[in-house]
C-alpha positions as a LaTeX table, in Angstrom:
\begin{tabular}{lrrr}
\hline
Residue & $x$ (\AA) & $y$ (\AA) & $z$ (\AA) \\
\hline
Unk1 & 4.93 & 3.24 & 0.01 \\
Unk2 & 8.64 & 3.34 & $-0.88$ \\
Unk3 & 10.22 & 6.36 & $-2.54$ \\
Unk4 & 10.84 & 4.42 & $-5.72$ \\
Unk5 & 7.24 & 3.24 & $-5.85$ \\
Unk6 & 6.00 & 6.79 & $-5.23$ \\
Unk7 & 8.12 & 8.12 & $-8.08$ \\
Unk8 & 6.84 & 5.37 & $-10.33$ \\
Unk9 & 3.21 & 6.30 & $-9.75$ \\
Unk10 & 4.10 & 9.95 & $-10.04$ \\
Unk11 & 5.62 & 9.21 & $-13.44$ \\
Unk12 & 2.41 & 7.57 & $-14.56$ \\
Unk13 & 0.36 & 10.58 & $-13.54$ \\
Unk14 & 2.78 & 12.97 & $-15.23$ \\
Unk15 & 2.46 & 10.97 & $-18.43$ \\
Unk16 & $-1.32$ & 11.17 & $-18.20$ \\
Unk17 & $-1.10$ & 14.95 & $-17.92$ \\
Unk18 & 1.16 & 14.98 & $-20.96$ \\
Unk19 & $-1.53$ & 13.42 & $-23.13$ \\
Unk20 & $-1.05$ & 9.65 & $-22.86$ \\
Unk21 & $-4.00$ & 9.12 & $-20.56$ \\
Unk22 & $-4.97$ & 5.76 & $-22.07$ \\
Unk23 & $-1.52$ & 4.23 & $-21.70$ \\
Unk24 & $-1.08$ & 5.77 & $-18.26$ \\
Unk25 & $-4.33$ & 4.23 & $-17.09$ \\
Unk26 & $-3.30$ & 0.80 & $-18.41$ \\
Unk27 & 0.07 & 0.98 & $-16.66$ \\
Unk28 & $-1.55$ & 2.18 & $-13.46$ \\
Unk29 & $-4.11$ & $-0.64$ & $-13.57$ \\
Unk30 & $-1.45$ & $-3.28$ & $-14.25$ \\
Unk31 & 0.69 & $-1.90$ & $-11.44$ \\
Unk32 & $-2.15$ & $-1.99$ & $-8.92$ \\
Unk33 & $-3.17$ & $-5.54$ & $-9.79$ \\
Unk34 & 0.17 & $-7.18$ & $-10.62$ \\
Unk35 & 2.94 & $-5.23$ & $-8.88$ \\
Unk36 & 3.39 & $-7.72$ & $-6.02$ \\
Unk37 & 3.75 & $-10.65$ & $-8.40$ \\
Unk38 & 6.10 & $-8.78$ & $-10.73$ \\
Unk39 & 8.29 & $-7.57$ & $-7.91$ \\
Unk40 & 8.21 & $-11.00$ & $-6.31$ \\
Unk41 & 9.26 & $-12.93$ & $-9.41$ \\
Unk42 & 12.06 & $-10.49$ & $-10.20$ \\
Unk43 & 13.19 & $-10.13$ & $-6.59$ \\
Unk44 & 13.42 & $-13.87$ & $-6.05$ \\
Unk45 & 15.16 & $-14.45$ & $-9.40$ \\
Unk46 & 17.63 & $-11.59$ & $-8.90$ \\
Unk47 & 18.01 & $-12.16$ & $-5.16$ \\
Unk48 & 17.80 & $-8.39$ & $-4.59$ \\
Unk49 & 14.52 & $-6.57$ & $-3.88$ \\
Unk50 & 15.93 & $-3.07$ & $-4.39$ \\
Unk51 & 17.34 & $-4.03$ & $-7.78$ \\
Unk52 & 13.98 & $-5.54$ & $-8.74$ \\
Unk53 & 12.15 & $-2.33$ & $-7.78$ \\
Unk54 & 14.58 & $-0.15$ & $-9.71$ \\
Unk55 & 14.32 & $-2.37$ & $-12.78$ \\
Unk56 & 10.53 & $-2.27$ & $-12.65$ \\
Unk57 & 10.64 & 1.51 & $-12.37$ \\
Unk58 & 12.76 & 1.64 & $-15.52$ \\
Unk59 & 10.38 & $-0.78$ & $-17.28$ \\
Unk60 & 7.35 & 1.36 & $-16.41$ \\
Unk61 & 9.08 & 4.46 & $-17.78$ \\
Unk62 & 9.84 & 2.61 & $-21.00$ \\
Unk63 & 6.27 & 1.35 & $-21.28$ \\
Unk64 & 4.96 & 4.89 & $-21.03$ \\
Unk65 & 7.25 & 5.89 & $-23.90$ \\
Unk66 & 6.74 & 2.91 & $-26.18$ \\
Unk67 & 3.16 & 1.74 & $-25.72$ \\
Unk68 & 1.74 & 5.02 & $-26.96$ \\
Unk69 & 3.43 & 4.50 & $-30.31$ \\
Unk70 & 3.50 & 0.71 & $-30.54$ \\
Unk71 & 0.26 & $-0.13$ & $-28.74$ \\
Unk72 & $-0.32$ & $-1.95$ & $-25.49$ \\
Unk73 & 1.01 & $-5.55$ & $-25.65$ \\
Unk74 & $-1.31$ & $-8.50$ & $-25.23$ \\
Unk75 & 0.33 & $-9.35$ & $-21.90$ \\
Unk76 & 1.27 & $-6.00$ & $-20.29$ \\
Unk77 & 2.57 & $-7.50$ & $-17.03$ \\
Unk78 & 4.64 & $-10.04$ & $-18.94$ \\
Unk79 & 6.12 & $-7.23$ & $-21.05$ \\
Unk80 & 7.04 & $-5.28$ & $-17.91$ \\
Unk81 & 8.64 & $-8.31$ & $-16.26$ \\
Unk82 & 10.67 & $-9.15$ & $-19.38$ \\
Unk83 & 11.79 & $-5.55$ & $-19.83$ \\
Unk84 & 12.67 & $-5.16$ & $-16.16$ \\
Unk85 & 14.65 & $-8.40$ & $-16.24$ \\
Unk86 & 16.71 & $-7.23$ & $-19.21$ \\
Unk87 & 17.33 & $-3.85$ & $-17.62$ \\
Unk88 & 18.48 & $-5.52$ & $-14.40$ \\
Unk89 & 20.89 & $-7.74$ & $-16.33$ \\
Unk90 & 22.19 & $-4.70$ & $-18.23$ \\
Unk91 & 22.76 & $-2.86$ & $-14.97$ \\
Unk92 & 24.58 & $-5.85$ & $-13.49$ \\
Unk93 & 26.81 & $-6.02$ & $-16.57$ \\
Unk94 & 27.75 & $-2.37$ & $-16.22$ \\
Unk95 & 28.36 & $-2.49$ & $-12.49$ \\
Unk96 & 29.52 & $-6.06$ & $-11.91$ \\
Unk97 & 32.58 & $-6.68$ & $-9.81$ \\
Unk98 & 33.55 & $-9.36$ & $-7.31$ \\
Unk99 & 30.53 & $-11.07$ & $-5.86$ \\
Unk100 & 28.19 & $-9.30$ & $-8.32$ \\
Unk101 & 29.98 & $-11.04$ & $-11.18$ \\
Unk102 & 29.24 & $-14.37$ & $-9.58$ \\
Unk103 & 25.59 & $-13.42$ & $-9.24$ \\
Unk104 & 25.48 & $-12.25$ & $-12.84$ \\
Unk105 & 27.08 & $-15.47$ & $-14.08$ \\
Unk106 & 24.26 & $-17.40$ & $-12.47$ \\
Unk107 & 21.69 & $-15.25$ & $-14.24$ \\
Unk108 & 23.16 & $-14.55$ & $-17.68$ \\
Unk109 & 24.11 & $-17.48$ & $-19.95$ \\
Unk110 & 26.45 & $-15.26$ & $-21.98$ \\
Unk111 & 28.75 & $-15.20$ & $-18.94$ \\
Unk112 & 28.84 & $-18.95$ & $-18.56$ \\
Unk113 & 26.03 & $-19.40$ & $-16.07$ \\
Unk114 & 22.71 & $-21.21$ & $-16.42$ \\
Unk115 & 19.77 & $-18.86$ & $-15.85$ \\
Unk116 & 16.98 & $-20.17$ & $-13.67$ \\
Unk117 & 14.16 & $-21.76$ & $-15.64$ \\
Unk118 & 16.05 & $-21.13$ & $-18.87$ \\
Unk119 & 16.12 & $-17.36$ & $-18.93$ \\
Unk120 & 13.61 & $-14.54$ & $-18.58$ \\
Unk121 & 11.02 & $-15.04$ & $-15.84$ \\
Unk122 & 7.71 & $-16.22$ & $-17.26$ \\
Unk123 & 4.40 & $-14.47$ & $-16.62$ \\
Unk124 & 2.02 & $-15.07$ & $-15.01$ \\
Unk125 & 3.99 & $-16.83$ & $-12.28$ \\
Unk126 & 2.82 & $-20.18$ & $-11.01$ \\
Unk127 & 1.40 & $-20.55$ & $-7.53$ \\
Unk128 & 4.60 & $-22.34$ & $-6.61$ \\
Unk129 & 6.51 & $-19.18$ & $-7.54$ \\
Unk130 & 4.48 & $-17.13$ & $-5.06$ \\
Unk131 & 4.93 & $-19.64$ & $-2.25$ \\
Unk132 & 8.66 & $-19.78$ & $-3.01$ \\
Unk133 & 8.77 & $-16.00$ & $-2.69$ \\
Unk134 & 6.97 & $-16.12$ & 0.67 \\
Unk135 & 9.52 & $-18.63$ & 1.99 \\
Unk136 & 12.41 & $-16.64$ & 0.50 \\
Unk137 & 11.37 & $-13.38$ & 2.17 \\
Unk138 & 10.89 & $-15.03$ & 5.57 \\
Unk139 & 14.64 & $-15.01$ & 6.12 \\
Unk140 & 15.69 & $-16.28$ & 9.56 \\
Unk141 & 18.18 & $-13.45$ & 10.13 \\
Unk142 & 15.28 & $-10.99$ & 10.32 \\
Unk143 & 13.15 & $-10.57$ & 13.45 \\
Unk144 & 9.76 & $-12.27$ & 13.19 \\
Unk145 & 7.74 & $-9.06$ & 12.79 \\
Unk146 & 10.13 & $-7.79$ & 10.11 \\
Unk147 & 9.91 & $-11.04$ & 8.17 \\
Unk148 & 6.12 & $-10.86$ & 8.09 \\
Unk149 & 6.04 & $-7.15$ & 7.22 \\
Unk150 & 8.55 & $-7.49$ & 4.40 \\
Unk151 & 6.86 & $-10.55$ & 2.94 \\
Unk152 & 3.38 & $-9.00$ & 3.03 \\
Unk153 & 4.77 & $-5.98$ & 1.20 \\
Unk154 & 6.72 & $-7.91$ & $-1.42$ \\
Unk155 & 4.69 & $-11.07$ & $-1.95$ \\
Unk156 & 1.21 & $-9.56$ & $-1.60$ \\
Unk157 & 1.82 & $-5.92$ & $-2.46$ \\
Unk158 & 0.18 & $-4.75$ & 0.77 \\
Unk159 & 0.94 & $-1.18$ & 1.77 \\
Unk160 & 2.47 & $-0.18$ & 5.09 \\
Unk161 & $-0.92$ & 1.21 & 6.09 \\
Unk162 & $-2.66$ & $-2.10$ & 5.41 \\
Unk163 & $-0.02$ & $-4.08$ & 7.29 \\
Unk164 & $-0.24$ & $-1.63$ & 10.19 \\
Unk165 & $-4.00$ & $-2.23$ & 10.39 \\
Unk166 & $-3.38$ & $-5.98$ & 10.55 \\
Unk167 & $-0.84$ & $-5.56$ & 13.37 \\
Unk168 & $-2.90$ & $-2.88$ & 15.19 \\
Unk169 & 0.19 & $-0.65$ & 15.06 \\
Unk170 & 0.93 & 2.86 & 13.76 \\
Unk171 & 1.69 & 3.13 & 10.06 \\
Unk172 & 5.02 & 4.86 & 10.79 \\
Unk173 & 6.16 & 1.90 & 12.91 \\
Unk174 & 5.47 & $-0.56$ & 10.13 \\
Unk175 & 7.03 & 1.67 & 7.46 \\
Unk176 & 10.23 & 1.94 & 9.52 \\
Unk177 & 10.26 & $-1.81$ & 10.06 \\
Unk178 & 10.02 & $-2.34$ & 6.31 \\
Unk179 & 12.90 & 0.02 & 5.59 \\
Unk180 & 15.06 & $-1.63$ & 8.26 \\
Unk181 & 14.31 & $-5.09$ & 6.92 \\
Unk182 & 15.42 & $-4.16$ & 3.40 \\
Unk183 & 18.51 & $-2.44$ & 4.74 \\
Unk184 & 19.40 & $-5.48$ & 6.84 \\
Unk185 & 19.20 & $-7.79$ & 3.83 \\
Unk186 & 21.35 & $-5.45$ & 1.75 \\
Unk187 & 23.97 & $-4.75$ & 4.40 \\
Unk188 & 24.36 & $-8.44$ & 5.25 \\
Unk189 & 24.47 & $-9.54$ & 1.64 \\
Unk190 & 21.37 & $-11.71$ & 2.03 \\
Unk191 & 19.98 & $-12.81$ & $-1.32$ \\
Unk192 & 16.22 & $-13.34$ & $-1.53$ \\
Unk193 & 16.28 & $-16.86$ & $-2.97$ \\
Unk194 & 14.22 & $-19.98$ & $-2.44$ \\
Unk195 & 15.54 & $-21.77$ & 0.66 \\
Unk196 & 16.58 & $-25.44$ & 0.61 \\
Unk197 & 14.04 & $-27.88$ & 2.06 \\
Unk198 & 15.90 & $-28.28$ & 5.34 \\
Unk199 & 15.21 & $-24.57$ & 6.07 \\
Unk200 & 11.45 & $-24.77$ & 5.50 \\
Unk201 & 10.74 & $-25.58$ & 9.13 \\
Unk202 & 12.41 & $-22.49$ & 10.58 \\
Unk203 & 10.42 & $-20.31$ & 8.18 \\
Unk204 & 7.06 & $-22.02$ & 8.69 \\
Unk205 & 5.75 & $-19.79$ & 11.46 \\
Unk206 & 6.45 & $-16.58$ & 9.55 \\
Unk207 & 5.19 & $-17.96$ & 6.25 \\
Unk208 & 1.96 & $-19.17$ & 7.87 \\
Unk209 & 1.39 & $-15.76$ & 9.47 \\
Unk210 & 1.92 & $-14.05$ & 6.12 \\
Unk211 & $-0.54$ & $-16.33$ & 4.34 \\
Unk212 & $-3.10$ & $-15.89$ & 7.12 \\
Unk213 & $-2.87$ & $-12.10$ & 6.85 \\
Unk214 & $-3.07$ & $-12.20$ & 3.05 \\
Unk215 & $-6.28$ & $-14.18$ & 3.35 \\
Unk216 & $-7.68$ & $-11.87$ & 6.03 \\
Unk217 & $-7.08$ & $-8.79$ & 3.89 \\
Unk218 & $-9.00$ & $-10.47$ & 1.08 \\
Unk219 & $-11.75$ & $-11.76$ & 3.37 \\
Unk220 & $-12.52$ & $-8.33$ & 4.85 \\
Unk221 & $-10.32$ & $-5.65$ & 3.40 \\
Unk222 & $-9.07$ & $-2.61$ & 5.28 \\
Unk223 & $-9.74$ & $-0.46$ & 2.21 \\
Unk224 & $-12.52$ & 2.11 & 2.19 \\
Unk225 & $-13.85$ & 1.43 & $-1.31$ \\
Unk226 & $-14.59$ & $-2.30$ & $-1.25$ \\
Unk227 & $-15.77$ & $-4.84$ & 1.31 \\
Unk228 & $-13.66$ & $-7.80$ & 0.20 \\
Unk229 & $-11.00$ & $-8.79$ & $-2.31$ \\
Unk230 & $-12.01$ & $-12.24$ & $-3.42$ \\
Unk231 & $-8.93$ & $-12.79$ & $-5.59$ \\
Unk232 & $-6.65$ & $-12.10$ & $-2.62$ \\
Unk233 & $-8.65$ & $-14.43$ & $-0.37$ \\
Unk234 & $-8.49$ & $-17.19$ & $-2.99$ \\
Unk235 & $-4.76$ & $-16.65$ & $-3.33$ \\
Unk236 & $-4.31$ & $-16.92$ & 0.43 \\
Unk237 & $-6.27$ & $-20.18$ & 0.49 \\
Unk238 & $-4.25$ & $-21.63$ & $-2.39$ \\
Unk239 & $-0.96$ & $-20.66$ & $-0.72$ \\
Unk240 & $-2.10$ & $-22.35$ & 2.51 \\
Unk241 & $-2.95$ & $-25.53$ & 0.64 \\
Unk242 & 0.42 & $-25.49$ & $-1.13$ \\
Unk243 & 2.22 & $-24.97$ & 2.17 \\
Unk244 & 0.37 & $-27.93$ & 3.69 \\
Unk245 & 1.30 & $-30.08$ & 0.68 \\
Unk246 & 4.93 & $-28.93$ & 0.84 \\
Unk247 & 5.21 & $-29.72$ & 4.57 \\
Unk248 & 2.86 & $-32.69$ & 5.14 \\
Unk249 & 4.31 & $-33.53$ & 8.56 \\
Unk250 & 3.90 & $-30.02$ & 9.95 \\
Unk251 & 0.51 & $-29.92$ & 11.72 \\
Unk252 & 0.42 & $-26.12$ & 11.82 \\
Unk253 & 0.55 & $-25.98$ & 8.01 \\
Unk254 & $-2.45$ & $-28.30$ & 7.90 \\
Unk255 & $-4.15$ & $-26.27$ & 10.62 \\
Unk256 & $-3.75$ & $-23.08$ & 8.60 \\
Unk257 & $-5.16$ & $-24.72$ & 5.47 \\
Unk258 & $-8.11$ & $-26.10$ & 7.45 \\
Unk259 & $-8.79$ & $-22.72$ & 9.06 \\
Unk260 & $-8.88$ & $-20.89$ & 5.72 \\
Unk261 & $-11.02$ & $-23.60$ & 4.12 \\
Unk262 & $-13.55$ & $-23.16$ & 6.94 \\
Unk263 & $-13.59$ & $-19.38$ & 6.49 \\
Unk264 & $-13.84$ & $-19.71$ & 2.73 \\
Unk265 & $-16.74$ & $-22.16$ & 3.04 \\
Unk266 & $-18.90$ & $-19.25$ & 4.21 \\
Unk267 & $-18.00$ & $-16.87$ & 1.38 \\
Unk268 & $-21.34$ & $-17.19$ & $-0.44$ \\
Unk269 & $-23.33$ & $-16.34$ & 2.69 \\
Unk270 & $-21.37$ & $-13.37$ & 4.01 \\
Unk271 & $-23.10$ & $-10.63$ & 2.02 \\
Unk272 & $-26.78$ & $-10.18$ & 1.28 \\
Unk273 & $-28.86$ & $-7.80$ & $-0.81$ \\
Unk274 & $-27.04$ & $-4.64$ & $-1.78$ \\
Unk275 & $-23.74$ & $-6.02$ & $-0.50$ \\
Unk276 & $-24.84$ & $-5.81$ & 3.12 \\
Unk277 & $-22.69$ & $-7.80$ & 5.52 \\
Unk278 & $-24.33$ & $-10.81$ & 7.17 \\
Unk279 & $-22.73$ & $-11.86$ & 10.45 \\
Unk280 & $-22.00$ & $-15.52$ & 11.17 \\
Unk281 & $-24.93$ & $-15.72$ & 13.59 \\
Unk282 & $-27.38$ & $-14.71$ & 10.85 \\
Unk283 & $-25.96$ & $-16.52$ & 7.83 \\
Unk284 & $-27.90$ & $-19.03$ & 5.72 \\
Unk285 & $-26.00$ & $-22.19$ & 6.58 \\
Unk286 & $-27.46$ & $-24.02$ & 3.59 \\
Unk287 & $-25.30$ & $-21.73$ & 1.41 \\
Unk288 & $-22.07$ & $-22.87$ & 3.07 \\
Unk289 & $-19.70$ & $-24.98$ & 0.99 \\
Unk290 & $-19.87$ & $-28.44$ & 2.55 \\
Unk291 & $-17.03$ & $-29.75$ & 0.38 \\
Unk292 & $-14.63$ & $-27.20$ & 1.87 \\
Unk293 & $-15.88$ & $-27.95$ & 5.38 \\
Unk294 & $-15.35$ & $-31.69$ & 4.87 \\
Unk295 & $-11.83$ & $-31.07$ & 3.56 \\
Unk296 & $-10.98$ & $-28.97$ & 6.61 \\
Unk297 & $-12.34$ & $-31.57$ & 9.02 \\
Unk298 & $-10.27$ & $-34.29$ & 7.35 \\
Unk299 & $-7.13$ & $-32.17$ & 7.70 \\
Unk300 & $-7.79$ & $-31.65$ & 11.41 \\
Unk301 & $-8.46$ & $-35.34$ & 11.97 \\
Unk302 & $-5.18$ & $-36.31$ & 10.28 \\
Unk303 & $-3.00$ & $-33.95$ & 12.33 \\
Unk304 & $-4.70$ & $-34.73$ & 15.64 \\
Unk305 & $-2.78$ & $-38.02$ & 15.77 \\
Unk306 & 0.53 & $-36.13$ & 15.67 \\
Unk307 & $-0.27$ & $-34.62$ & 19.08 \\
Unk308 & 1.55 & $-31.36$ & 18.33 \\
Unk309 & $-1.11$ & $-28.69$ & 18.81 \\
Unk310 & $-0.52$ & $-25.10$ & 17.75 \\
Unk311 & $-2.47$ & $-21.86$ & 17.36 \\
Unk312 & $-3.67$ & $-22.39$ & 13.79 \\
Unk313 & $-4.94$ & $-25.86$ & 14.65 \\
Unk314 & $-6.82$ & $-24.45$ & 17.63 \\
Unk315 & $-8.30$ & $-21.60$ & 15.59 \\
Unk316 & $-9.42$ & $-24.14$ & 13.00 \\
Unk317 & $-10.99$ & $-26.26$ & 15.75 \\
Unk318 & $-12.97$ & $-23.23$ & 16.93 \\
Unk319 & $-14.15$ & $-22.53$ & 13.38 \\
Unk320 & $-15.04$ & $-26.21$ & 12.99 \\
Unk321 & $-17.32$ & $-26.04$ & 16.03 \\
Unk322 & $-19.36$ & $-23.36$ & 14.27 \\
Unk323 & $-19.22$ & $-25.21$ & 10.94 \\
Unk324 & $-20.86$ & $-28.35$ & 12.33 \\
Unk325 & $-23.34$ & $-26.62$ & 14.64 \\
Unk326 & $-27.00$ & $-26.43$ & 13.53 \\
Unk327 & $-27.14$ & $-22.72$ & 14.37 \\
Unk328 & $-25.17$ & $-19.95$ & 16.07 \\
Unk329 & $-27.02$ & $-20.44$ & 19.34 \\
Unk330 & $-26.67$ & $-24.21$ & 18.96 \\
Unk331 & $-22.85$ & $-24.07$ & 18.89 \\
Unk332 & $-21.07$ & $-25.97$ & 21.64 \\
Unk333 & $-20.06$ & $-22.81$ & 23.45 \\
Unk334 & $-18.49$ & $-24.62$ & 26.39 \\
Unk335 & $-16.07$ & $-26.35$ & 24.01 \\
Unk336 & $-15.47$ & $-23.11$ & 22.13 \\
Unk337 & $-14.62$ & $-21.38$ & 25.42 \\
Unk338 & $-12.16$ & $-24.16$ & 26.36 \\
Unk339 & $-10.54$ & $-23.91$ & 22.93 \\
Unk340 & $-10.09$ & $-20.17$ & 23.42 \\
Unk341 & $-8.39$ & $-20.91$ & 26.76 \\
Unk342 & $-5.96$ & $-23.17$ & 24.88 \\
Unk343 & $-5.48$ & $-20.60$ & 22.10 \\
Unk344 & $-4.67$ & $-17.94$ & 24.71 \\
Unk345 & $-1.84$ & $-20.13$ & 25.99 \\
Unk346 & $-0.32$ & $-20.26$ & 22.51 \\
Unk347 & $-1.17$ & $-16.70$ & 21.55 \\
Unk348 & $-1.95$ & $-14.53$ & 24.60 \\
Unk349 & $-2.96$ & $-11.47$ & 22.60 \\
Unk350 & $-5.78$ & $-9.09$ & 23.48 \\
Unk351 & $-7.58$ & $-9.98$ & 20.24 \\
Unk352 & $-7.69$ & $-13.65$ & 21.27 \\
Unk353 & $-8.97$ & $-12.65$ & 24.71 \\
Unk354 & $-11.66$ & $-10.58$ & 23.01 \\
Unk355 & $-12.81$ & $-13.64$ & 21.08 \\
Unk356 & $-12.82$ & $-15.64$ & 24.31 \\
Unk357 & $-15.08$ & $-13.02$ & 25.88 \\
Unk358 & $-17.66$ & $-13.59$ & 23.16 \\
Unk359 & $-17.68$ & $-17.29$ & 24.06 \\
Unk360 & $-17.97$ & $-16.31$ & 27.73 \\
Unk361 & $-21.14$ & $-14.36$ & 26.95 \\
Unk362 & $-22.82$ & $-17.60$ & 25.82 \\
Unk363 & $-21.55$ & $-19.72$ & 28.71 \\
Unk364 & $-21.65$ & $-17.33$ & 31.67 \\
Unk365 & $-23.72$ & $-14.44$ & 30.33 \\
Unk366 & $-23.06$ & $-10.98$ & 28.87 \\
Unk367 & $-22.31$ & $-9.32$ & 32.22 \\
Unk368 & $-19.31$ & $-11.55$ & 32.91 \\
Unk369 & $-18.20$ & $-11.20$ & 29.29 \\
Unk370 & $-18.39$ & $-7.42$ & 29.53 \\
Unk371 & $-16.07$ & $-7.50$ & 32.53 \\
Unk372 & $-13.55$ & $-9.47$ & 30.47 \\
Unk373 & $-13.87$ & $-7.02$ & 27.58 \\
Unk374 & $-13.44$ & $-3.98$ & 29.81 \\
Unk375 & $-10.19$ & $-5.43$ & 31.17 \\
Unk376 & $-8.80$ & $-5.07$ & 27.62 \\
Unk377 & $-9.60$ & $-1.37$ & 27.29 \\
Unk378 & $-6.03$ & $-0.19$ & 27.68 \\
Unk379 & $-4.79$ & $-2.43$ & 24.87 \\
Unk380 & $-7.71$ & $-2.35$ & 22.43 \\
Unk381 & $-9.22$ & 1.12 & 22.75 \\
Unk382 & $-8.16$ & 1.87 & 19.17 \\
Unk383 & $-9.59$ & $-1.38$ & 17.77 \\
Unk384 & $-13.00$ & $-1.17$ & 16.13 \\
Unk385 & $-14.04$ & $-4.72$ & 17.05 \\
Unk386 & $-13.40$ & $-4.10$ & 20.75 \\
Unk387 & $-15.93$ & $-1.26$ & 20.68 \\
Unk388 & $-18.36$ & $-3.25$ & 18.49 \\
Unk389 & $-18.18$ & $-6.27$ & 20.81 \\
Unk390 & $-18.67$ & $-4.05$ & 23.84 \\
Unk391 & $-21.67$ & $-2.42$ & 22.15 \\
Unk392 & $-23.25$ & $-5.81$ & 21.51 \\
Unk393 & $-22.82$ & $-6.89$ & 25.12 \\
Unk394 & $-24.18$ & $-3.60$ & 26.45 \\
Unk395 & $-27.17$ & $-3.95$ & 24.16 \\
Unk396 & $-27.85$ & $-7.47$ & 25.39 \\
Unk397 & $-27.79$ & $-6.08$ & 28.95 \\
Unk398 & $-30.36$ & $-3.44$ & 28.03 \\
Unk399 & $-27.90$ & $-0.54$ & 28.37 \\
Unk400 & $-28.90$ & 1.03 & 25.06 \\
Unk401 & $-27.41$ & 4.51 & 25.52 \\
Unk402 & $-24.00$ & 3.06 & 26.39 \\
Unk403 & $-24.30$ & 0.59 & 23.51 \\
Unk404 & $-25.01$ & 3.45 & 21.13 \\
Unk405 & $-21.94$ & 5.34 & 22.32 \\
Unk406 & $-19.74$ & 2.27 & 21.91 \\
Unk407 & $-21.13$ & 1.80 & 18.40 \\
Unk408 & $-20.24$ & 5.40 & 17.56 \\
Unk409 & $-16.70$ & 4.74 & 18.74 \\
Unk410 & $-16.51$ & 1.68 & 16.49 \\
Unk411 & $-17.88$ & 3.67 & 13.55 \\
Unk412 & $-15.17$ & 6.29 & 14.01 \\
Unk413 & $-12.50$ & 3.59 & 13.58 \\
Unk414 & $-13.94$ & 1.45 & 10.79 \\
Unk415 & $-12.77$ & 1.77 & 7.16 \\
Unk416 & $-14.48$ & $-1.16$ & 5.43 \\
Unk417 & $-17.72$ & 0.05 & 3.77 \\
Unk418 & $-19.72$ & $-3.09$ & 4.60 \\
Unk419 & $-18.72$ & $-2.90$ & 8.25 \\
Unk420 & $-19.58$ & 0.79 & 8.29 \\
Unk421 & $-23.04$ & 0.08 & 6.90 \\
Unk422 & $-23.62$ & $-2.68$ & 9.46 \\
Unk423 & $-22.61$ & $-0.47$ & 12.39 \\
Unk424 & $-24.67$ & 2.44 & 11.09 \\
Unk425 & $-27.75$ & 0.22 & 10.96 \\
Unk426 & $-27.06$ & $-1.00$ & 14.48 \\
Unk427 & $-26.77$ & 2.58 & 15.68 \\
Unk428 & $-30.08$ & 3.49 & 14.06 \\
Unk429 & $-31.74$ & 0.58 & 15.86 \\
Unk430 & $-30.25$ & 1.67 & 19.19 \\
Unk431 & $-31.27$ & 5.31 & 18.84 \\
Unk432 & $-34.71$ & 4.89 & 17.25 \\
\hline
\end{tabular}
């Protein structure tokens, strides 16, 4: 969390202690649910993320002062965006010189410019606005990892801790990367604006990674108080579809959309009574959304003729094998294993190799799969799913005591409550 964002939340809590609890709670709730969109709309319109954050901080402070007396507006986020926009323009007027005057002229009609979309940013933003922000933040002058980190923070409002969990990296590493990315943009005078169409291609890989991680965080959140964030997953799916429509001749955009449609098709079957997680092997396949599955299969069929395979297309092909299979055991595991071999050539990460080991367990047996998993110990010892996969294989081999210990290791690393419950039940079965 940035210093400015920390001070903003601190201001809310101070106001609550001063007797404006109701207003403070409203502001806090709006900030938690809408901050990414507000910052994104303002940052893209102003071309400066730091200025957008400062303006939002000023708008929050004003809301805490005014809403207590005037009442909470019907559209609190819209009020904050409008107020922040006006404060940013006021600040530019006071400080403008040289290049800043040119930027201000493009934003403020009183100085002879034509403001984007006829003035103050509207709220809520359209889906196109969010995709434009994703493409804007994926600036080619930034290293790939920095592009993705910055965009996840700005466009999705994900914290450094959440992004670190996605990258399997320390929080401090990701926080430093975020600071460096912002500093780079500022020092090099890079404005966060929607790129022209001819630049879409060079930003596709980063944008697709961002959308994939947004969806994943919604599909199975890293938070400790909820299992999933359906609104975030739906947003990720919609962004993927928009990206595929924007770049119809880019097979990886279609592959990403197909992959997320296949994941989303299982949403209704993923949790059972009491919110208990149901693994893919045990899901009621009659509850899967066949319309989404058919859409994904059509996307994959269309891009196959382009003969330009990529990692998202391969991941979608793996998911499609499970989608069309009559059961988990009835999946074409030989094909799945070959697809993982291909995916490993595109993306030779330990997480991909872990997935391949699961396929190995159904083609060559759990003993051979366990050997593949153990080879990854040095790179995945801090990853909960490595321990959980190892526990499953050990259990299938009848090595219950070792399986129980591996499950305990996984439990020590898990944060999601549904995953925790699942692992706890597995541990009870192994030790009973």
